[in-house]
C-alpha positions as CSV (number, residue, x, y, z in Angstrom):
1,M,102.6,89.4,103.6
2,M,104.5,92.3,103.3
3,I,103.1,95.6,102.0
4,T,104.6,96.7,98.9
5,K,102.4,99.9,98.0
6,I,100.2,101.7,99.5
7,V,99.0,105.6,97.2
8,I,96.5,108.1,99.7
9,W,93.8,110.0,98.3
10,G,91.0,111.7,99.0
11,L,92.9,114.3,100.9
12,D,90.3,116.9,99.7
13,E,87.2,115.1,100.0
14,T,87.4,114.5,103.8
15,K,85.1,115.7,106.0
16,G,84.7,115.1,110.4
17,P,86.7,112.4,111.5
18,L,88.1,111.0,108.5
19,L,91.4,112.2,107.1
20,C,91.6,110.0,103.7
21,Y,91.2,107.4,102.0
22,A,94.3,104.6,101.2
23,D,94.8,102.1,99.1
24,I,97.0,98.9,100.1
25,T,99.3,96.7,97.8
26,L,100.1,93.2,99.4
27,G,102.4,91.3,98.0
28,H,102.7,93.3,94.8
29,C,99.6,90.7,94.1
30,F,96.5,91.8,96.4
31,I,95.1,95.1,96.8
32,V,92.6,96.6,99.7
33,K,90.9,100.2,98.3
34,R,88.8,102.5,100.7
35,V,91.0,101.5,103.9
36,R,90.2,104.7,106.1
37,L,92.7,107.3,107.8
38,L,90.2,108.5,110.8
39,L,91.1,110.8,113.9
40,K,89.2,109.7,116.6
41,N,89.7,111.5,120.2
42,D,93.3,112.7,119.1
43,K,94.0,108.8,118.1
44,H,94.4,108.0,114.6
45,F,92.3,105.2,113.7
46,V,92.1,102.7,111.2
47,A,89.4,101.4,109.1
48,I,89.0,98.1,106.9
49,P,87.1,98.1,104.8
50,N,83.1,96.3,105.1
51,R,79.6,96.2,104.1
52,M,76.8,96.4,105.7
53,V,73.9,93.0,105.7
54,K,70.2,92.7,106.5
55,D,69.7,92.9,110.0
56,G,71.7,96.3,109.7
57,S,75.1,95.4,111.5
58,R,79.3,95.6,109.7
59,L,81.3,92.7,108.1
60,D,84.8,93.2,107.0
61,C,85.3,92.4,104.2
62,C,88.8,91.5,105.0
63,H,91.6,92.3,108.2
64,P,94.2,91.2,109.3
65,L,94.6,88.1,111.3
66,T,97.3,89.3,113.3
67,K,97.9,92.5,115.9
68,T,101.9,92.6,113.7
69,M,99.8,92.5,110.8
70,R,97.6,95.1,112.1
71,K,100.2,97.7,113.6
72,E,102.4,97.3,110.3
73,I,99.3,98.9,108.3
74,E,98.5,101.7,110.6
75,E,102.0,102.8,110.9
76,Q,102.8,102.4,107.3
77,V,99.2,104.7,106.7
78,I,99.7,107.1,109.4
79,E,103.5,107.4,107.6
80,K,101.6,108.2,104.2
81,Y,99.3,110.3,105.6
82,E,102.5,112.3,106.9
83,Q,104.3,112.1,103.8
84,A,101.4,112.7,101.9
85,I,100.3,116.4,104.0
86,N,103.9,117.0,103.9
87,K,103.5,117.6,100.4
88,K,100.0,119.2,99.7
89,P,100.5,122.6,98.2
90,I,99.2,125.6,100.1
91,K,96.0,127.3,97.6
């Protein structure tokens, strides 16, 4: 399934390693909200939404099944983030 839209948001709300949030639409028919873009050890990392279960561990709500899809998501989220910060008005 192709990524058909990525919306970057929360640029002004981020703290620590969190750079932004992204909402990703797949094939014009499925959306994944609150994907996080993090910067850890000078490397970008895309964190898929997850939830905490009773034993304290975390489970992904959804996730890519292939390395190819994960790479495509990472590359496109990073690209959209870089476009967004370059458009951001200077205060």
